[in-house]
Each structure stands twice: as C-alpha cells, then as structure tokens.
SEKE-308566 format. One line per 10 residues: number of its first residue (from 1); their letters; for each residue z, x, y of N, C-alpha, C. Coordinates in pm, whole numbers, m for minus. Example, Ala and Ser with C-alpha at 12.3 -4.5 7.8 and 13.67 -1.06 7.14 Angstrom:
1 = AS = 780/1319/m569/780/1230/m450/780/1320/m330; 708/1285/m225/714/1367/m106/787/1290/3;
END
This chain:
1 = MAVIDELTKV = 940/12488/13437/1002/12479/13534/1144/12523/13531; 1198/12616/13591/1324/12645/13598/1409/12508/13628; 1574/12556/13572/1649/12448/13523/1727/12386/13663; 1768/12459/13770/1780/12432/13934/1608/12335/13957; 1548/12371/13964/1436/12283/14023/1433/12139/13931; 1446/12156/13770/1469/12003/13745/1594/11951/13764; 1715/12029/13786/1842/12001/13830/1773/11931/13932; 1717/11933/14040/1683/11908/14150/1649/11762/14212; 1542/11723/14075/1495/11619/14067/1569/11546/14037; 1643/11567/13924/1751/11446/13905/1870/11404/14042;
11 = FEEVFDQSSL = 1941/11534/14089/1990/11473/14197/1909/11438/14315; 1797/11420/14370/1755/11368/14446/1745/11226/14396; 1674/11173/14278/1743/11100/14253/1803/10951/14262; 1934/11038/14139/2096/10977/14132/2127/11008/14322; 2127/11058/14375/2161/11073/14519/2088/11019/14593; 1927/10963/14572/1871/10890/14636/1856/10968/14809; 1798/11121/14762/1779/11206/14904/1656/11296/14817; 1526/11274/14933/1436/11382/14892/1425/11459/14872; 1479/11556/14987/1508/11686/15007/1614/11706/15009; 1680/11738/14868/1763/11830/14836/1751/11944/14808;
21 = KLTPETTAND = 1834/12002/14859/1809/12194/14820/1941/12261/14739; 1926/12218/14624/2035/12293/14550/2047/12484/14515; 2154/12491/14553/2236/12598/14496/2320/12637/14390; 2296/12759/14311/2420/12781/14232/2607/12720/14347; 2552/12752/14411/2704/12697/14468/2734/12588/14535; 2650/12542/14531/2672/12400/14617/2728/12340/14523; 2830/12211/14552/2939/12148/14498/2944/11971/14560; 3032/11919/14481/3022/11758/14558/3085/11738/14656; 3134/11843/14741/3110/11854/14880/3037/11881/14940; 2964/11900/14911/2769/11991/14988/2735/11864/15005;
31 = IEGWDSMSHV = 2721/11752/14886/2571/11604/14901/2685/11527/14943; 2577/11452/15053/2638/11338/15040/2644/11195/14994; 2714/11164/14953/2777/11049/14820/2802/11107/14705; 2859/11183/14665/2893/11246/14570/3054/11242/14512; 3064/11160/14447/3161/11070/14454/3211/11080/14297; 3309/11012/14242/3351/11019/14090/3242/10918/14021; 3233/10824/14091/3139/10741/14008/2948/10769/14017; 2924/10843/14104/2806/10894/14069/2784/11071/14025; 2935/11131/14076/2928/11248/13928/2909/11172/13750; 2953/11080/13737/2917/11047/13573/2816/10984/13556;
41 = TMLMAVEEHF = 2687/10899/13676/2525/10875/13674/2550/10988/13682; 2510/11143/13732/2429/11207/13784/2402/11288/13608; 2583/11305/13561/2599/11367/13445/2452/11264/13318; 2493/11153/13318/2434/11097/13257/2266/11095/13265; 2223/11111/13371/2084/11120/13416/2102/11280/13375; 2134/11394/13358/2062/11535/13314/2088/11521/13189; 2219/11469/13110/2200/11440/12933/2028/11395/12930; 2035/11285/13015/1890/11215/12969/1725/11331/13003; 1762/11351/13120/1613/11446/13125/1622/11555/13037; 1725/11629/13015/1719/11703/12922/1752/11655/12780;
51 = GIEFKPYEIA = 1774/11596/12741/1793/11536/12574/1912/11601/12524; 2036/11624/12612/2120/11722/12571/2257/11579/12568; 2389/11656/12511/2477/11535/12568/2624/11685/12609; 2704/11628/12661/2796/11694/12731/2944/11636/12668; 3005/11724/12607/3143/11736/12601/3236/11678/12625; 3347/11643/12669/3442/11598/12813/3454/11753/12846; 3545/11815/12743/3593/11999/12799/3490/12048/12878; 3374/12038/12833/3253/12115/12876/3263/12085/13057; 3246/11882/13045/3253/11869/13176/3374/11892/13286; 3467/11905/13229/3607/11972/13293/3592/12111/13387;
61 = NLVNVGALIA = 3508/12134/13320/3460/12352/13374/3374/12328/13467; 3323/12224/13523/3167/12209/13578/3227/12218/13717; 3266/12316/13799/3318/12364/13914/3175/12348/14061; 3080/12376/14029/2947/12373/14116/2811/12360/14007; 2722/12349/14110/2566/12307/14040/2534/12455/13911; 2573/12582/13952/2549/12690/13919/2700/12693/13776; 2787/12632/13725/2806/12598/13599/2724/12506/13520; 2632/12380/13605/2588/12353/13536/2481/12338/13455; 2395/12445/13607/2270/12530/13505/2344/12621/13399; 2448/12680/13411/2479/12754/13285/2512/12647/13176;
71 = LVEKKVTQK = 2572/12533/13197/2588/12426/13016/2460/12390/12986; 2369/12316/13106/2286/12269/13084/2138/12378/12981; 2189/12524/13005/2063/12578/12984/2133/12688/12812; 2245/12620/12826/2332/12694/12684/2302/12581/12609; 2293/12432/12651/2255/12337/12557/2140/12338/12528; 2061/12337/12611/1840/12306/12564/1858/12415/12458; 1870/12542/12490/1881/12675/12354/1913/12651/12241; 2034/12525/12223/2099/12475/12126/2022/12363/12058; 1938/12331/12125/1873/12196/12041/1821/12245/11957;
END
C-alpha cells in the first residue's frame, strides 16, 4: 500500500474524520482540528504506524503532507 494511503488511515484516526482526502499539497489549514497539539499526536501516530522515529530538525521541515510522505519513505528505507 502506498505511503499516502497509510497516512490517510493515520490521519483519519487522529483527526476523527472517516473520509479525509490527503494530497501531497495538504497542509494543517486544510484539515479541521489540525493544531499544534494534534500535530504532535499525529507525528507520534505516524512514528508508531511505520515503526520509525523523527528527529526534531526533520519535523521542522514538514510544510505539507508531501514533505511528510518523503520523510516517511526515507525513514522506512533506512530501517
């Protein structure tokens, strides 16, 4: 399954929305309830789902879902 499909499942659970449509261009402004607290929860859920760990400097560069996809793909490959 593609990373974006897996992320969609995680986002649907974290943001309690069953029909989210993520695109690489999706940002926090596009999803109701995506604030600083839910951002941390989402990142922790992504780490757990994929069995990876983000560094603080990597998180700072996440400007949209596309950047998150690229980071997850990189981390999964490095496992």
